[in-house]
N, C-alpha and C positions, 0 to 999 in steps of 0.2 A: 504494500500500500504506500509506504513512504517512498519507494523507488518510483512508483507511478507519479506521485505528487511532484517529486523532484524533477522528473523528466518533463512533466507538464509546465512547471515553473521555468525550467531552462528554455523550453520551446517558446513560451510566452515572452521571455526576456529577449531571446534571439529575434523573434518577429518584431518586437518593439524597437530593438536597435536597428533593424533593417528599415523600419518605417521612418524612424527619425533621421537616419543617415540619408534617406531619399529626399528629405526636406532641408538639409543643411544649406544655409545661405553662404554664398561666397563672401570673402572678405573684401576690403577696400580695393585691393589690387586684382580682384577676380574678374572684373570686366562684365560681370553679370549679376551685380549686387541686387538683392531683392527678388530674384526669380528662382534661385536655388538649383537643386538637382545636380550639382557638380558640373555646371556648364562652363566652368572656367576655361578660358583659352580657346573657345570655339569661334570667337570673332562674330558674335551674333549681330545681325543688322538691327537697326532701331525697330523696324517692323516686327522682326522675330521676337525681340525683347518685349514689345507691347503685347503680342499674341500670347507669349508664354506667361507673362504676368497676369493676363486675363484668365488663362487656364488655371493658374495657381490660385487666384482670388475666387474663382468659381468652386474649385476644390475645397478651399477653406470654408466657404459658405455652406457647401453641400455636406461637409463632414462635421460641422460644428456639433450637431446633436450627438453624433456617434462619439466624438472625442469627449464630450461632456459625460456621456453614459460610461465610457471607459474609465474616466476619472472617478466617477461615483462608485463603480464596481471595484476599482482598486482600493478605494477608501474602505469600502465594506469588507474587502478581503483583509486589509490591515487590521481592522477592528476584530475580525474573527481570529486572526493570529495573535492578537494581544490580549485575548480573553484569558481569564484565570483557568478555566476548564476548556481546553481545545475541543471543538466539535469537528472531527476530521471529515465527516460526511459533508458538513456545510462548507468547509474549506475547499474540499474537492469540487463541490458543485459550483462555488463562486469562482474557483480557478478556471473551470471549464467555460463559464460565462465570459470571463475576461479574455481567455484565449480565443473564443469565438468572435468577440468584438475586434480583437487584434487582427485576426485573419480577414475580417471584413475590411478593416482599414488598409491592410496590405493590398488587397484586391483593388480597392478604390485608388490606391497610390499607383498601382501598376497601370490601371486604366488611364489615369491622368498622365503618367509618363509616356504612354503610347501616343496620346494626343500631342505631347510636346515633341516627341521624336518625329511625328508627321510634319512638323513645321521645319525641321532641320533639313539641310541639304544632305545628299549622300556622303559627302566628305565630312561634314560635321558629325553625322551618325557614326562614321568610321572612327573619327577622333574620340568620340564619346565612348565607344566600345573599348578602344585602346586604354583610355583613362580608367574605365571600370575594371579591366583586367589587371592594370597596375595596382589599383586599390585592393583588389581581391588578393593578389600575390603578396602585397604588403601585410594584409591582415593574417594571411596564412603564416607568414614569417613571425609575426608577433605572438601567434598561438603556440609557437615552439615546436612545430612539426612539419611534416611534409603535406599535411592536409588530409591524410588518410586515417 
């Protein structure tokens, strides 16, 4: 039972980290400040930047209730964990609810990112994929293994 809970929590944290990394904003020198998605160095046109910003704003608006619900469920889960007498069944059920919401958020993020990629030129998409591979390889190295 504890092993299942641990795996569920790890999966939830992993999905959460993927979601938040997809929304990371570029810094002052990123050239794409405010539109996010690791679009640094793609030399986006002003039109592309405006379109991507509009997609991002639509996403934020459309996922507001989902993000609020996730926050509420996480708070409820924290309360369950801090109780004097732990109710493992309630913790497991709440963890499943949080995980389901995170999965929804990841899917919505992927849908949004597909819209963004449709705005990019083929060369920009190729650059983006190269950047993604470099980030993935960097994360594998930080995990201290070959990735297997």
